[in-house]
N, C-alpha and C positions, 0 to 999 in steps of 0.2 A: 494503455491502446500501442503504447510501443512495442517493440519487436523484443523476442528474449535477448538478439544482440543488441541492440540497443540500451535494454535495460542491462546488460551485461556491463558494457561501456560506461554507461552511468553509474553503478554501483563500483566500479574500479576507479572512476574518477573521485569518488567521494570515499573511498576504501572502506566497503563493507563489505563483509562476507556472508551473508545471508540471502537466499536467494529473493529476488523480485518477480513478482508475477506479470505475465506477460497476458493480456486479456485484450487481443486484437480483435474477437469477436464482440465484445463488451459486454457481455453476458453480467459477469461480476460487476461491471461498474454499475450496469441497471438496478440489480438487485441489492447493491449496498447505498445505491441513491446517491453515488458520487458523478456521475455521467451529467454533465451540464450543458446546455443548449444557450447558443446567443443567435440572432437574427439579424442579417443585414441584406438588405434589398432582396425581401422577399425569400430569402434562403437561411435555412437554420444550420447552422455550424455545432458541431460535438467536440469537447473537450473534457478532459478528467480533471477534478478536484483532486490535487496532490494529497495523497493520505498513506497512512502507515496504519496498517490492520493487523492485532496479535491474534492469532487463532490458536489456542492449545492443541494438544495431541488427541483429545477429545472431539476437538471440530467447535467447541465454544470460543465465540469471540469474548477475548479479553482486554481489549483496548483497542479505541479508534482514536486518532487524532488527524485533523483535515487542516489543510491551508498552508501558510506559509511555513509554519513551524513543523509541518510534517518532512521538508528538506533535510532537516536535522533527527537522524536516526536515533540518537541515543536514548529518548523516553522509550522507544518502542523496544530497544536495547535492555533498558532497567526493567522494563515489564517481562520481557523473556528471562533475564538471571533472577528476578522474585518467582517467576512460573517453577524455574529449575530448580531453586532453594526448596520452594514447598513441595515439590515433588520428589526429593532425594530424604528431604525430614520426615515420612511418612514411612 
């Protein structure tokens, strides 16, 4: 849900080099089921479940991690490294 600039600042803060998706129109969040809502005094507010989704070069989802552990990009990076190793060994 954050802007590209906010995502870039967050990536710099946690020292990651891969791009973070900016989904300000919430299309991907809805499609992946990670857009959440909560009600406060008859109004619904939306928030995004923090998630790491690794999609390979063919557009196939290879890994989804949701929740507090998704703040740490190491698991997603490991999945990416493993995918790269599989592709280069072919």
